N, C-alpha and C positions, 0 to 999 in steps of 0.2 A: 268245850263246844260255846261260841258266841251267838247269842238268840239274837235272831231279827228285833226290833225296835219295837211291834205292839205285841210280842210274846212277855219282853222285860216290863211293859206296861201291867201286861196281868199279874206280876210278883208283887203287889201291895203289902201295907202293913195288915194282916190278921186283924180284923176287930171284933166288934162284938159277934157272938154266939147265937142263934134264933132259932127257935123251932123250925121254919119255915115253912113250905106247902110241899106238900103230894103231886101236886100239876102245877107245870109239866112234869115230865119224867126230864131224865137225864139232867145235866147242869145247863141254866137260862141265868143268865144279866138279868138283875134288878136296878130298882133304882140304887139299893146303896151296898148292895156287893151282888154274891151271885146265890141263890138257890139249888140245891143238889137232891133229886129224888131220885130211888132205885123200886122198884120190885122184886123182895125178897122175902117171900111168905113165910118160909123154913129157916130162915137167921134168928140166932138167938141171942146175935150182938153182929154190931156193926161199926166199922174204924172206914173215916174218910183219913185220907192221905193225901197234903198239900207238896208239890213240890219247887223246888227253882228253877230246877233243870232238868232235862229230859232224862241226862245222864247221870242224876244223884241216886247214891247209891241207898241216902236214909233220909225220910219230908223232912220239911221245915215246921213243919204244922201236923201234929194228930187231934182228931175229933173224934173222943167217943160218943157215938150215938146212944142213949137209953129209953126207954120205953116213951117219953114225952114227944118224942122224933120219930115214933111209928104211928099209922093212920093205917088200919087195917095192915094190906100187904104189903104198904110202901113204909118206908124209913127217910126220914126229911131232914134238911138244916140248911138255915142261910144264914152266910156268913157274912159280914157285913167287911168291905175297903178291900175285896177282890175283886177280880175286872177279867175281859175276854184275855185272852192268852193265859190263864191257869192252869197251871198242872198238877193232876189227880189220878186217884185210884183207890178202890177199896180194899178193905181185907173183910172177911166176913166168915162167922163160926156156924155150925147149925145145930140140931139136938144132938147129936151125934158128936160132937166137938166143940167142945167147952172152949176152947180159947182159940186164938186170932195166926197161927200161925203158918197159915197155907200161906199160897202166893199173893201178889200184889195182883189184883182183879182190874179187868178193864171193864168201864160202864158200857153195857151195850148201846145205851142212847144216847153216844159222845160221837160228837158230831165234828171233830177232828182227832188226829191220834199222831202222837211224839213218839221217838223212841227207836224208832226201824234200825240206827245204825247199830245200835247195842242189842240189840232183842234176838233170842234165846229161843225156838220153838220148844225144843224140846228141854222140860225143866229139870229132866233128871242130869244133865247136862253142865246144871250151875251149880257149881262146886264153894261158892262162897255166900256169905250171910249179904243180905242190900236188895236193891231192888233197880240198877240200873238195867240187867238186859229185861225187862218189863217195859210192856208198849203203858204207859198213860194217856190218859184221856186229856183233851184241850177246851177248855171253854168259848163259846164263840157267839155270837150275836147269833141271833135268829132273823134276822131281816129277810123281808118277804120278795119272792121276783117282783122286778118293775113290767107287769104285765102291762102299762098302761103306755112304758116307751117303747117298751118293745114285746107287742102284742103277738099271740101265739096265731101262726098260720093255721086256716081251716080248709081241708080241701075233703070232698065226700070219698070216701072208701071206695069208691068205682073209677075213681079217677087217682088213688093215691098210689106213686109207686114207693118202693123202702129200698133203700141198699143199706145193707146191714156192715157192719165192720166193727175192729178189733183197733181201739185208740192207741194201744201198745205195738200194731205192728204196720197200720196204715201208711205212718210215714218214716218208715224207719230205711226205706232203701236208701243207697246212694243216691239216685235221681229222682228222690222226693224235693232238691230243691231247699229244703228247711233245715236251718239253723241245728247242728247236732244238740244244741242244749235241751231244743224244742223238740227233735223227734222223741214220738212215739207219747208226745201228752195231747192234753185238752188245747195249749197256745198252739202248738203247733200243727193239729187238727184244721183250727181256724182258719191258715193260709189255704186249705187246699178247697175251701165251702168254695171259690168258682169254677173249681174242676167239678165239683160235685154237681152245681147247679149246673152246669155246659154240658151233661150229658142226660138231664130231663128228668131226675129225680126230685120229687116231693120231701119226703123225709128219712130223717138220717137216724138208723137202729145201731145203739152202741152195744156191743156183747160186754157181760156183766163190766161193771165200774163201779160197785160194791167195794171197800177195802179187803183186800184178803193178802193171804201168807207166802208169798213165792216158793217157799219154802217145806209146804202142804202138797207134797210129791214124793216119790218112790227116788232113795238114794241116787245121788247122781244126775237127777234131773231139776226141771223148777217147774214149778206152776205157771202155767203161759196162761191160761185161756180164765183163769179166776172164777170159776162155777165154785166157791169153795168159799164162802164170805167168813170172814173173821168181826164185819161190821155191820149193818146195814142203813148206818145215818152218813159215812163218810166217804168222800169219793176215794180211791185207790192213790194210793202215794204216788205209786212206780208210775203213773199220768201224769205227775206235776212237774212243772218246770222251778226248780230250787228245793228246799228244804225247808221252808217254814209251811208248819204243818195249818196255818190258816189259809195259806195260798191256795190249798183243796178247792174249796169252796169258791173261792173266789174266778180262779181259775175255770171252773167249771162252770160256772153261771156267766160269765165271761163268752164261753162258748156259746151256750145256747141263747146268748142276747145277738149274738153273731148271725147265727143260722136264722131264728126269729128273723131280723132286719132284712134276712137275704133270702125269706119265703120260703125256709125251711123247716120241717116239725123235728124235733128229739123224742124219741124212745128210746126207753131202755132197757135192757134185758135183765129179769130180778132173778134172786135165788134164794127162797125162803123157804125152802124145804129140810134143808140139812147146812149142817155149818163147819168151820174150819177144826171143830174142837174134836169129830173124830166119838168112835166110840170109848169105853172104860181103857183103854190103851192110849184114848191122846190125852195131849196138853189141857189143863184148866188156865183156860184166858180168859174168859168171859162168861155166858148163860152157866156154864154147868157148876159154877159156884155160888149162884146167885139162886138158885135151885134146879139140878139135872131131872127132880121127877116133875118139874113146872115144867120145864121149857122145852124135852126131850120123852121118844116115849122109851119104857124099861119095862123091862118084864120083872114079874117078882123076886129075880136075885138081882136086882139094879145092871142088869146089863144091856146093851143100850140096844135097842130096835131096829136094823136096818134094811127097813124097807125101801129107801132110796138109791140103797146101793151104795152110798156115799159116806157111812161111817155111822150117823142118827140120821136122825128123824123128828124134824121140829112135830112139838105136839099143838099143832095150828088148831086143834079143834076149842084148846080151854080159852077164858076168856083171858087171862095176862096177855098168852102169846098172843093172842089176835090184838090185842090192843096195842102193843109192841108194834107188830108188824103195819097197822095202821095207821100207826104214829109215822113209822119208814116214810109208807107210802105218801103219808102228808109232806114230808120232809122233800120230799123229790121235787111232786108235783106244785107246791106252793113257795118254798123258798129259796131251791137249786133251779 
């Protein structure tokens, strides 16, 4: 696969490995490179893997984090020479497992995700070594939304008229007059702003736009509604025009800008009570590997408590989990 220029620019020569900082969480561009930080209180070993291509079987660089890269519950490192567009993932071991032979793990705070083309949800179906079937995080800049140029409309609640819609479905109809490649996308939705204004609404509420796995569904079906996030920071790739993972943030932000310019508020339906990883029989994609007892409610036998009715239940009563949720809210409210 050929990478877009801005992804290729992220794959620079790896330079000095520094201790890094525990904050901010996720990957963040620094003056000299990229800082990586994850919360993994039960981990005994952590490896950070850097990839040149989303479909690579093996990393170009592997950085082993020792105790000097740990601050309490957080593991961190700064890698000089890297930039926006860098592809990465983690491997971890816990007290019960002294090596890192498990799956490649997606950063829960990744603000862009690559690898959807070859991604396989059920890891039991992966019969060869390598990581080309796993999702990878993509380093992004964390530019704040320009509220000065695109101020948020403000309406009293008693004058607010909300129109709820599904990004993937609203422009899919053959009579939507939207270019085929833009149907079901944030960019395509922009072309419907005049219509939405004409019916007198003040606010658009989007059904879930967090990244989700369309294969998280019973056999023969697809997950259409998105109420089972794979990540709380990344706009869903299926709502993006094109394959560049960095475009997800750009296109969502452009949609919000156009809405604000036309006097429309944007609200989003969020899902923080469960994830796509399911119960003990579900896939290990992200949160589970960083500490299932931290992120999920479990009983004494490590079975997942399903009070959500969706396979698992996020332990939002725990400080590390609350911090992650607040960071996600901050991302959508301030950056996007």
